[in-house]
N, C-alpha and C positions, 0 to 999 in steps of 0.2 A: 546878807542872808546866811543863816546858819546852815551848815551842811553836816551830813552824817555819812558814815561808811556803810556800804552794802556789799556783801560778798556772796557768791553763789558757786557751787560746784556744778559744772556742766560737762556733758560728754564731748569728746574731742571733735566729733563731726558737727555738733551744734556750734562749738567755738569757731570752727573753720567757716561755717556758713555766716555767722555773725561778722567775723573778720572780713570776709569777702564782700558782704553787703555794705559794711562800713567803708571799705576801700572804694567800692563803686560810687558811693555818694560823697567821697572825699571827706569823710568824718572819722573821728577816732571811734574805737569800739565803745568806749565809755559813753561818748555823746550819742552814738547810735542806739545803744541799749537803753539809756535813760530816756531818750525821745520816744522810743517804741513803748517802753513801760508806761510813760506818762500818758500817751495816747490810749493805750489799753485800759489804764486806770480810769481815765476820764470817760471812756466809752462804757465801762462797767458801772460806774457811778450813775451816769445818765440813764442807762437802761434800768437800773434799780429804782430810780426816782420817777420813772414814767408810770402813770396809772394805767393798768391794763383792764379793760372791761370785756366781759363775754358779750356775744351778740345780744343775748336777752337783756343784759345790763345796759348795753348801748341803746337798745330800743326804748327801754324804760326811761333812761335819762332823757332821750330826745322827746319822748311823750310828755314828760314832766316839764320840759322847757316850753314845749308848744302849748300845753294845757296844764298850767300849774294848779295845784289844789288851793282851796280857799285857805287863807292864813288862820292859824289857831289863835285862841285868845291871848296866849302869852306873847306871840309875835305882834298882835295888834296893840297890846299894852306897851311893848318895847318901842314900837313906831311912834305911838302917842307921846311917850316919854322923851324920845329923841326930838320930836317936833317941838315940845315944850322947852327943852334945853336950847335948841337953836333960836327960839324966840325969846329966850331969857325970862321965862315965866316963873 
């Protein structure tokens, strides 16, 4: 696996807190910081990928699942075409 270098300037009290936390867990500062950063990055990515709906949007979505509208002509044609392809017509 390829690696790259990452450097950061931090205040001495932050450095001391990271060093202490790493010591408590029996890890190096590098391992501690990388692990914490990876977890934060994964959390941020996951949160960004979640679809958030307002209450009104949630209700509309549920209503459409429970009582879907009649399919439009284009969808009916697509379904018929799909059925023909599956039957090799």
